[in-house]
N, CA, C and O atoms as a Tripos MOL2 file, in Angstrom:
@<TRIPOS>MOLECULE
protein
  232   231    58     0     0
PROTEIN
NO_CHARGES

@<TRIPOS>ATOM
      1 N           0.8130   -1.2000    0.0000 N.3       1 UNK1
      2 CA          0.0000    0.0000    0.0000 C.3       1 UNK1
      3 C           0.8580    1.2660    0.0000 C.2       1 UNK1
      4 O           0.4100    2.3210   -0.4510 O.2       1 UNK1
      5 N           2.0640    1.1640    0.4950 N.am      2 UNK2
      6 CA          2.9260    2.3450    0.5310 C.3       2 UNK2
      7 C           3.3610    2.7620   -0.8770 C.2       2 UNK2
      8 O           3.6980    3.9220   -1.1160 O.2       2 UNK2
      9 N           3.3470    1.8070   -1.7950 N.am      3 UNK3
     10 CA          3.7560    2.1190   -3.1710 C.3       3 UNK3
     11 C           2.7610    3.0520   -3.8470 C.2       3 UNK3
     12 O           3.1190    3.7580   -4.7890 O.2       3 UNK3
     13 N           1.5070    3.0640   -3.3740 N.am      4 UNK4
     14 CA          0.5010    3.9470   -3.9540 C.3       4 UNK4
     15 C           0.8510    5.4190   -3.7670 C.2       4 UNK4
     16 O           0.4370    6.2650   -4.5590 O.2       4 UNK4
     17 N           1.6070    5.7190   -2.7300 N.am      5 UNK5
     18 CA          2.0530    7.0920   -2.4940 C.3       5 UNK5
     19 C           2.9030    7.5700   -3.6680 C.2       5 UNK5
     20 O           2.9160    8.7630   -3.9740 O.2       5 UNK5
     21 N           3.6050    6.6640   -4.3220 N.am      6 UNK6
     22 CA          4.4480    7.0100   -5.4720 C.3       6 UNK6
     23 C           3.7090    6.8290   -6.8010 C.2       6 UNK6
     24 O           3.8690    7.6260   -7.7250 O.2       6 UNK6
     25 N           2.9090    5.7830   -6.8810 N.am      7 UNK7
     26 CA          2.2750    5.4650   -8.1580 C.3       7 UNK7
     27 C           1.1610    6.4390   -8.5450 C.2       7 UNK7
     28 O           1.0080    6.7700   -9.7210 O.2       7 UNK7
     29 N           0.3890    6.8960   -7.5710 N.am      8 UNK8
     30 CA         -0.7170    7.8120   -7.8940 C.3       8 UNK8
     31 C          -0.2000    9.1430   -8.4390 C.2       8 UNK8
     32 O          -0.7160    9.5980   -9.4600 O.2       8 UNK8
     33 N           0.7900    9.7950   -7.8200 N.am      9 UNK9
     34 CA          1.3090   11.0350   -8.4260 C.3       9 UNK9
     35 C           1.9530   10.8140   -9.7970 C.2       9 UNK9
     36 O           1.8370   11.6600  -10.6840 O.2       9 UNK9
     37 N           2.6330    9.6720   -9.9670 N.am     10 UNK10
     38 CA          3.2360    9.3870  -11.2670 C.3      10 UNK10
     39 C           2.1570    9.2240  -12.3240 C.2      10 UNK10
     40 O           2.2920    9.7340  -13.4360 O.2      10 UNK10
     41 N           1.0840    8.5120  -11.9820 N.am     11 UNK11
     42 CA         -0.0140    8.3190  -12.9240 C.3      11 UNK11
     43 C          -0.6950    9.6440  -13.2500 C.2      11 UNK11
     44 O          -1.0310    9.8940  -14.4080 O.2      11 UNK11
     45 N          -0.9010   10.4870  -12.2610 N.am     12 UNK12
     46 CA         -1.5080   11.7970  -12.5070 C.3      12 UNK12
     47 C          -0.6090   12.6700  -13.3770 C.2      12 UNK12
     48 O          -1.0940   13.3860  -14.2530 O.2      12 UNK12
     49 N           0.6950   12.6090  -13.1360 N.am     13 UNK13
     50 CA          1.6280   13.3840  -13.9500 C.3      13 UNK13
     51 C           1.6190   12.9110  -15.4020 C.2      13 UNK13
     52 O           1.5760   13.7280  -16.3210 O.2      13 UNK13
     53 N           1.6590   11.5990  -15.6100 N.am     14 UNK14
     54 CA          1.6570   11.0720  -16.9780 C.3      14 UNK14
     55 C           0.3400   11.3710  -17.6880 C.2      14 UNK14
     56 O           0.3390   11.6710  -18.8820 O.2      14 UNK14
     57 N          -0.7660   11.2960  -16.9810 N.am     15 UNK15
     58 CA         -2.0540   11.6480  -17.5730 C.3      15 UNK15
     59 C          -2.1080   13.1220  -17.9540 C.2      15 UNK15
     60 O          -2.6070   13.4790  -19.0220 O.2      15 UNK15
     61 N          -1.5910   13.9720  -17.0750 N.am     16 UNK16
     62 CA         -1.5430   15.4020  -17.3780 C.3      16 UNK16
     63 C          -0.6290   15.7100  -18.5510 C.2      16 UNK16
     64 O          -0.9310   16.5800  -19.3670 O.2      16 UNK16
     65 N           0.4900   14.9980  -18.6370 N.am     17 UNK17
     66 CA          1.4080   15.1980  -19.7630 C.3      17 UNK17
     67 C           0.7490   14.7660  -21.0720 C.2      17 UNK17
     68 O           0.9130   15.4270  -22.0970 O.2      17 UNK17
     69 N           0.0120   13.6700  -21.0420 N.am     18 UNK18
     70 CA         -0.7090   13.2350  -22.2360 C.3      18 UNK18
     71 C          -1.7810   14.2250  -22.6390 C.2      18 UNK18
     72 O          -1.9510   14.5110  -23.8240 O.2      18 UNK18
     73 N          -2.4980   14.7460  -21.6740 N.am     19 UNK19
     74 CA         -3.5230   15.7540  -21.9630 C.3      19 UNK19
     75 C          -2.8970   17.0240  -22.5250 C.2      19 UNK19
     76 O          -3.4270   17.6140  -23.4660 O.2      19 UNK19
     77 N          -1.7740   17.4450  -21.9550 N.am     20 UNK20
     78 CA         -1.0810   18.6330  -22.4550 C.3      20 UNK20
     79 C          -0.6020   18.4260  -23.8860 C.2      20 UNK20
     80 O          -0.7010   19.3360  -24.7100 O.2      20 UNK20
     81 N          -0.0840   17.2410  -24.1890 N.am     21 UNK21
     82 CA          0.3780   16.9570  -25.5510 C.3      21 UNK21
     83 C          -0.7980   16.9590  -26.5280 C.2      21 UNK21
     84 O          -0.6760   17.4560  -27.6470 O.2      21 UNK21
     85 N          -1.9250   16.4090  -26.1090 N.am     22 UNK22
     86 CA         -3.1050   16.4120  -26.9660 C.3      22 UNK22
     87 C          -3.6020   17.8320  -27.2150 C.2      22 UNK22
     88 O          -3.9300   18.1780  -28.3500 O.2      22 UNK22
     89 N          -3.6630   18.6520  -26.1800 N.am     23 UNK23
     90 CA         -4.1110   20.0360  -26.3510 C.3      23 UNK23
     91 C          -3.1470   20.8220  -27.2290 C.2      23 UNK23
     92 O          -3.5750   21.6530  -28.0300 O.2      23 UNK23
     93 N          -1.8460   20.5650  -27.0860 N.am     24 UNK24
     94 CA         -0.8670   21.2290  -27.9450 C.3      24 UNK24
     95 C          -1.0950   20.8540  -29.4040 C.2      24 UNK24
     96 O          -1.0310   21.7080  -30.2890 O.2      24 UNK24
     97 N          -1.3640   19.5680  -29.6520 N.am     25 UNK25
     98 CA         -1.5790   19.1310  -31.0360 C.3      25 UNK25
     99 C          -2.8390   19.7470  -31.6220 C.2      25 UNK25
    100 O          -2.8860   20.0370  -32.8170 O.2      25 UNK25
    101 N          -3.8600   19.9500  -30.7970 N.am     26 UNK26
    102 CA         -5.0640   20.6190  -31.2850 C.3      26 UNK26
    103 C          -4.7760   22.0680  -31.6660 C.2      26 UNK26
    104 O          -5.2110   22.5420  -32.7160 O.2      26 UNK26
    105 N          -4.0460   22.7570  -30.8110 N.am     27 UNK27
    106 CA         -3.7630   24.1790  -31.0550 C.3      27 UNK27
    107 C          -2.7980   24.3960  -32.2060 C.2      27 UNK27
    108 O          -2.8470   25.4400  -32.8560 O.2      27 UNK27
    109 N          -1.9200   23.4370  -32.4750 N.am     28 UNK28
    110 CA         -0.9440   23.6250  -33.5460 C.3      28 UNK28
    111 C          -1.4830   23.1850  -34.9060 C.2      28 UNK28
    112 O          -0.7680   23.2690  -35.9050 O.2      28 UNK28
    113 N          -2.7210   22.7230  -34.9620 N.am     29 UNK29
    114 CA         -3.3480   22.4180  -36.2400 C.3      29 UNK29
    115 C          -3.0550   21.0390  -36.7810 C.2      29 UNK29
    116 O          -3.1230   20.8400  -37.9930 O.2      29 UNK29
    117 N          -2.7350   20.0870  -35.9400 N.am     30 UNK30
    118 CA         -2.4150   18.7450  -36.4030 C.3      30 UNK30
    119 C          -3.6200   18.0380  -37.0020 C.2      30 UNK30
    120 O          -3.4570   17.1220  -37.8090 O.2      30 UNK30
    121 N          -4.8190   18.4420  -36.6250 N.am     31 UNK31
    122 CA         -6.0220   17.7500  -37.0740 C.3      31 UNK31
    123 C          -6.8250   18.5760  -38.0770 C.2      31 UNK31
    124 O          -7.9950   18.2750  -38.3120 O.2      31 UNK31
    125 N          -6.2380   19.5880  -38.6620 N.am     32 UNK32
    126 CA         -6.9560   20.4620  -39.5760 C.3      32 UNK32
    127 C          -7.2720   19.7830  -40.9040 C.2      32 UNK32
    128 O          -8.3900   19.9100  -41.4050 O.2      32 UNK32
    129 N          -6.3180   19.0690  -41.4810 N.am     33 UNK33
    130 CA         -6.4810   18.4970  -42.8160 C.3      33 UNK33
    131 C          -6.3530   16.9750  -42.7400 C.2      33 UNK33
    132 O          -5.2980   16.4220  -43.0520 O.2      33 UNK33
    133 N          -7.4140   16.3090  -42.3310 N.am     34 UNK34
    134 CA         -7.3610   14.8600  -42.1950 C.3      34 UNK34
    135 C          -7.4420   14.1610  -43.5430 C.2      34 UNK34
    136 O          -6.9450   13.0430  -43.6770 O.2      34 UNK34
    137 N          -8.0460   14.7760  -44.5340 N.am     35 UNK35
    138 CA         -8.1910   14.1620  -45.8520 C.3      35 UNK35
    139 C          -6.9440   14.3600  -46.7180 C.2      35 UNK35
    140 O          -6.7160   13.5830  -47.6450 O.2      35 UNK35
    141 N          -6.1520   15.3620  -46.4390 N.am     36 UNK36
    142 CA         -5.0060   15.6750  -47.2810 C.3      36 UNK36
    143 C          -3.9150   14.6250  -47.2680 C.2      36 UNK36
    144 O          -3.2190   14.4470  -48.2680 O.2      36 UNK36
    145 N          -3.7530   13.9240  -46.1570 N.am     37 UNK37
    146 CA         -2.6710   12.9470  -46.0610 C.3      37 UNK37
    147 C          -2.8560   11.8050  -47.0500 C.2      37 UNK37
    148 O          -1.8850   11.3350  -47.6430 O.2      37 UNK37
    149 N          -4.0850   11.3590  -47.2320 N.am     38 UNK38
    150 CA         -4.2890   10.2430  -48.1630 C.3      38 UNK38
    151 C          -4.0420   10.6700  -49.6010 C.2      38 UNK38
    152 O          -3.6560    9.8420  -50.4260 O.2      38 UNK38
    153 N          -4.2550   11.9410  -49.9220 N.am     39 UNK39
    154 CA         -3.9810   12.3980  -51.2860 C.3      39 UNK39
    155 C          -2.4970   12.6620  -51.4940 C.2      39 UNK39
    156 O          -1.9850   12.4770  -52.5980 O.2      39 UNK39
    157 N          -1.7980   13.0960  -50.4400 N.am     40 UNK40
    158 CA         -0.3540   13.3300  -50.5600 C.3      40 UNK40
    159 C           0.3980   12.0280  -50.7760 C.2      40 UNK40
    160 O           1.4540   12.0260  -51.4090 O.2      40 UNK40
    161 N          -0.1230   10.9250  -50.2640 N.am     41 UNK41
    162 CA          0.5220    9.6320  -50.4930 C.3      41 UNK41
    163 C           0.5000    9.2830  -51.9750 C.2      41 UNK41
    164 O           1.4710    8.7450  -52.5060 O.2      41 UNK41
    165 N          -0.6050    9.5870  -52.6380 N.am     42 UNK42
    166 CA         -0.7640    9.2260  -54.0430 C.3      42 UNK42
    167 C          -0.1030   10.2150  -54.9930 C.2      42 UNK42
    168 O           0.1160    9.8860  -56.1590 O.2      42 UNK42
    169 N           0.2160   11.3960  -54.5340 N.am     43 UNK43
    170 CA          0.8070   12.4290  -55.3810 C.3      43 UNK43
    171 C           2.2790   12.1160  -55.6170 C.2      43 UNK43
    172 O           3.0590   12.0190  -54.6700 O.2      43 UNK43
    173 N           2.6580   11.9580  -56.8890 N.am     44 UNK44
    174 CA          4.0520   11.6530  -57.1950 C.3      44 UNK44
    175 C           4.7180   12.7890  -57.9790 C.2      44 UNK44
    176 O           5.6220   12.5460  -58.7780 O.2      44 UNK44
    177 N           4.2780   14.0070  -57.7520 N.am     45 UNK45
    178 CA          4.8540   15.1280  -58.4910 C.3      45 UNK45
    179 C           6.3010   15.4130  -58.0830 C.2      45 UNK45
    180 O           7.0450   16.0110  -58.8600 O.2      45 UNK45
    181 N           6.7100   15.0020  -56.8940 N.am     46 UNK46
    182 CA          8.0870   15.2530  -56.4770 C.3      46 UNK46
    183 C           9.0220   14.0790  -56.7680 C.2      46 UNK46
    184 O          10.2180   14.1540  -56.4870 O.2      46 UNK46
    185 N           8.4860   13.0070  -57.3240 N.am     47 UNK47
    186 CA          9.2910   11.8280  -57.6490 C.3      47 UNK47
    187 C           9.7300   11.9110  -59.0990 C.2      47 UNK47
    188 O           8.9080   12.1320  -59.9890 O.2      47 UNK47
    189 N          11.0240   11.7350  -59.3420 N.am     48 UNK48
    190 CA         11.5340   11.7770  -60.7030 C.3      48 UNK48
    191 C          11.8700   10.3590  -61.1340 C.2      48 UNK48
    192 O          12.9230    9.8200  -60.7930 O.2      48 UNK48
    193 N          10.9610    9.7720  -61.8850 N.am     49 UNK49
    194 CA         11.1550    8.4020  -62.3520 C.3      49 UNK49
    195 C          11.9660    8.3640  -63.6300 C.2      49 UNK49
    196 O          12.4400    9.4060  -64.0840 O.2      49 UNK49
    197 N          12.1410    7.1810  -64.2280 N.am     50 UNK50
    198 CA         12.9400    7.0400  -65.4470 C.3      50 UNK50
    199 C          12.3680    7.8340  -66.6210 C.2      50 UNK50
    200 O          13.1290    8.4140  -67.3950 O.2      50 UNK50
    201 N          11.0450    7.8710  -66.7650 N.am     51 UNK51
    202 CA         10.4230    8.5790  -67.8700 C.3      51 UNK51
    203 C          10.6700   10.0800  -67.7500 C.2      51 UNK51
    204 O          11.0120   10.7320  -68.7360 O.2      51 UNK51
    205 N          10.5000   10.6230  -66.5640 N.am     52 UNK52
    206 CA         10.7080   12.0670  -66.3620 C.3      52 UNK52
    207 C          12.1910   12.4220  -66.4630 C.2      52 UNK52
    208 O          12.5320   13.5140  -66.9180 O.2      52 UNK52
    209 N          13.0600   11.5300  -66.0540 N.am     53 UNK53
    210 CA         14.4940   11.7960  -66.1390 C.3      53 UNK53
    211 C          14.9150   11.8930  -67.6110 C.2      53 UNK53
    212 O          15.7550   12.7290  -67.9430 O.2      53 UNK53
    213 N          14.3610   11.0690  -68.4940 N.am     54 UNK54
    214 CA         14.6850   11.1170  -69.9090 C.3      54 UNK54
    215 C          14.1530   12.3930  -70.5470 C.2      54 UNK54
    216 O          14.8090   12.9740  -71.4120 O.2      54 UNK54
    217 N          12.9790   12.8300  -70.1320 N.am     55 UNK55
    218 CA         12.4080   14.0680  -70.6740 C.3      55 UNK55
    219 C          13.2560   15.2740  -70.2910 C.2      55 UNK55
    220 O          13.4160   16.1950  -71.0920 O.2      55 UNK55
    221 N          13.8020   15.2790  -69.0710 N.am     56 UNK56
    222 CA         14.6020   16.4020  -68.6130 C.3      56 UNK56
    223 C          15.9920   16.4100  -69.2580 C.2      56 UNK56
    224 O          16.5910   17.4750  -69.4080 O.2      56 UNK56
    225 N          16.5060   15.2550  -69.6350 N.am     57 UNK57
    226 CA         17.8460   15.1870  -70.2340 C.3      57 UNK57
    227 C          17.8590   15.6300  -71.6940 C.2      57 UNK57
    228 O          18.8510   16.1780  -72.1740 O.2      57 UNK57
    229 N          16.7670   15.3930  -72.3860 N.am     58 UNK58
    230 CA         16.8760   15.5060  -73.7920 C.3      58 UNK58
    231 C          16.2230   16.5520  -74.5180 C.2      58 UNK58
    232 O          16.3400   16.6200  -75.7420 O.2      58 UNK58
@<TRIPOS>BOND
     1     1     2 1
     2     2     3 1
     3     3     4 2
     4     3     5 am
     5     5     6 1
     6     6     7 1
     7     7     8 2
     8     7     9 am
     9     9    10 1
    10    10    11 1
    11    11    12 2
    12    11    13 am
    13    13    14 1
    14    14    15 1
    15    15    16 2
    16    15    17 am
    17    17    18 1
    18    18    19 1
    19    19    20 2
    20    19    21 am
    21    21    22 1
    22    22    23 1
    23    23    24 2
    24    23    25 am
    25    25    26 1
    26    26    27 1
    27    27    28 2
    28    27    29 am
    29    29    30 1
    30    30    31 1
    31    31    32 2
    32    31    33 am
    33    33    34 1
    34    34    35 1
    35    35    36 2
    36    35    37 am
    37    37    38 1
    38    38    39 1
    39    39    40 2
    40    39    41 am
    41    41    42 1
    42    42    43 1
    43    43    44 2
    44    43    45 am
    45    45    46 1
    46    46    47 1
    47    47    48 2
    48    47    49 am
    49    49    50 1
    50    50    51 1
    51    51    52 2
    52    51    53 am
    53    53    54 1
    54    54    55 1
    55    55    56 2
    56    55    57 am
    57    57    58 1
    58    58    59 1
    59    59    60 2
    60    59    61 am
    61    61    62 1
    62    62    63 1
    63    63    64 2
    64    63    65 am
    65    65    66 1
    66    66    67 1
    67    67    68 2
    68    67    69 am
    69    69    70 1
    70    70    71 1
    71    71    72 2
    72    71    73 am
    73    73    74 1
    74    74    75 1
    75    75    76 2
    76    75    77 am
    77    77    78 1
    78    78    79 1
    79    79    80 2
    80    79    81 am
    81    81    82 1
    82    82    83 1
    83    83    84 2
    84    83    85 am
    85    85    86 1
    86    86    87 1
    87    87    88 2
    88    87    89 am
    89    89    90 1
    90    90    91 1
    91    91    92 2
    92    91    93 am
    93    93    94 1
    94    94    95 1
    95    95    96 2
    96    95    97 am
    97    97    98 1
    98    98    99 1
    99    99   100 2
   100    99   101 am
   101   101   102 1
   102   102   103 1
   103   103   104 2
   104   103   105 am
   105   105   106 1
   106   106   107 1
   107   107   108 2
   108   107   109 am
   109   109   110 1
   110   110   111 1
   111   111   112 2
   112   111   113 am
   113   113   114 1
   114   114   115 1
   115   115   116 2
   116   115   117 am
   117   117   118 1
   118   118   119 1
   119   119   120 2
   120   119   121 am
   121   121   122 1
   122   122   123 1
   123   123   124 2
   124   123   125 am
   125   125   126 1
   126   126   127 1
   127   127   128 2
   128   127   129 am
   129   129   130 1
   130   130   131 1
   131   131   132 2
   132   131   133 am
   133   133   134 1
   134   134   135 1
   135   135   136 2
   136   135   137 am
   137   137   138 1
   138   138   139 1
   139   139   140 2
   140   139   141 am
   141   141   142 1
   142   142   143 1
   143   143   144 2
   144   143   145 am
   145   145   146 1
   146   146   147 1
   147   147   148 2
   148   147   149 am
   149   149   150 1
   150   150   151 1
   151   151   152 2
   152   151   153 am
   153   153   154 1
   154   154   155 1
   155   155   156 2
   156   155   157 am
   157   157   158 1
   158   158   159 1
   159   159   160 2
   160   159   161 am
   161   161   162 1
   162   162   163 1
   163   163   164 2
   164   163   165 am
   165   165   166 1
   166   166   167 1
   167   167   168 2
   168   167   169 am
   169   169   170 1
   170   170   171 1
   171   171   172 2
   172   171   173 am
   173   173   174 1
   174   174   175 1
   175   175   176 2
   176   175   177 am
   177   177   178 1
   178   178   179 1
   179   179   180 2
   180   179   181 am
   181   181   182 1
   182   182   183 1
   183   183   184 2
   184   183   185 am
   185   185   186 1
   186   186   187 1
   187   187   188 2
   188   187   189 am
   189   189   190 1
   190   190   191 1
   191   191   192 2
   192   191   193 am
   193   193   194 1
   194   194   195 1
   195   195   196 2
   196   195   197 am
   197   197   198 1
   198   198   199 1
   199   199   200 2
   200   199   201 am
   201   201   202 1
   202   202   203 1
   203   203   204 2
   204   203   205 am
   205   205   206 1
   206   206   207 1
   207   207   208 2
   208   207   209 am
   209   209   210 1
   210   210   211 1
   211   211   212 2
   212   211   213 am
   213   213   214 1
   214   214   215 1
   215   215   216 2
   216   215   217 am
   217   217   218 1
   218   218   219 1
   219   219   220 2
   220   219   221 am
   221   221   222 1
   222   222   223 1
   223   223   224 2
   224   223   225 am
   225   225   226 1
   226   226   227 1
   227   227   228 2
   228   227   229 am
   229   229   230 1
   230   230   231 1
   231   231   232 2
@<TRIPOS>SUBSTRUCTURE
     1 UNK1         2 RESIDUE 1 A UNK
     2 UNK2         6 RESIDUE 1 A UNK
     3 UNK3        10 RESIDUE 1 A UNK
     4 UNK4        14 RESIDUE 1 A UNK
     5 UNK5        18 RESIDUE 1 A UNK
     6 UNK6        22 RESIDUE 1 A UNK
     7 UNK7        26 RESIDUE 1 A UNK
     8 UNK8        30 RESIDUE 1 A UNK
     9 UNK9        34 RESIDUE 1 A UNK
    10 UNK10       38 RESIDUE 1 A UNK
    11 UNK11       42 RESIDUE 1 A UNK
    12 UNK12       46 RESIDUE 1 A UNK
    13 UNK13       50 RESIDUE 1 A UNK
    14 UNK14       54 RESIDUE 1 A UNK
    15 UNK15       58 RESIDUE 1 A UNK
    16 UNK16       62 RESIDUE 1 A UNK
    17 UNK17       66 RESIDUE 1 A UNK
    18 UNK18       70 RESIDUE 1 A UNK
    19 UNK19       74 RESIDUE 1 A UNK
    20 UNK20       78 RESIDUE 1 A UNK
    21 UNK21       82 RESIDUE 1 A UNK
    22 UNK22       86 RESIDUE 1 A UNK
    23 UNK23       90 RESIDUE 1 A UNK
    24 UNK24       94 RESIDUE 1 A UNK
    25 UNK25       98 RESIDUE 1 A UNK
    26 UNK26      102 RESIDUE 1 A UNK
    27 UNK27      106 RESIDUE 1 A UNK
    28 UNK28      110 RESIDUE 1 A UNK
    29 UNK29      114 RESIDUE 1 A UNK
    30 UNK30      118 RESIDUE 1 A UNK
    31 UNK31      122 RESIDUE 1 A UNK
    32 UNK32      126 RESIDUE 1 A UNK
    33 UNK33      130 RESIDUE 1 A UNK
    34 UNK34      134 RESIDUE 1 A UNK
    35 UNK35      138 RESIDUE 1 A UNK
    36 UNK36      142 RESIDUE 1 A UNK
    37 UNK37      146 RESIDUE 1 A UNK
    38 UNK38      150 RESIDUE 1 A UNK
    39 UNK39      154 RESIDUE 1 A UNK
    40 UNK40      158 RESIDUE 1 A UNK
    41 UNK41      162 RESIDUE 1 A UNK
    42 UNK42      166 RESIDUE 1 A UNK
    43 UNK43      170 RESIDUE 1 A UNK
    44 UNK44      174 RESIDUE 1 A UNK
    45 UNK45      178 RESIDUE 1 A UNK
    46 UNK46      182 RESIDUE 1 A UNK
    47 UNK47      186 RESIDUE 1 A UNK
    48 UNK48      190 RESIDUE 1 A UNK
    49 UNK49      194 RESIDUE 1 A UNK
    50 UNK50      198 RESIDUE 1 A UNK
    51 UNK51      202 RESIDUE 1 A UNK
    52 UNK52      206 RESIDUE 1 A UNK
    53 UNK53      210 RESIDUE 1 A UNK
    54 UNK54      214 RESIDUE 1 A UNK
    55 UNK55      218 RESIDUE 1 A UNK
    56 UNK56      222 RESIDUE 1 A UNK
    57 UNK57      226 RESIDUE 1 A UNK
    58 UNK58      230 RESIDUE 1 A UNK
């Protein structure tokens, strides 16, 4: 039972740190564009493949 004196404050601190990190992510705009990530995966405009490399050389 004496260990609870240490575990309860540690648990409260970790919970508060998680809440603070979540609130920071909300304020910094991490959840603003949820649909954009799936389109950025498919966008290959920054990839220079063999076909584009030949067009740029010649």
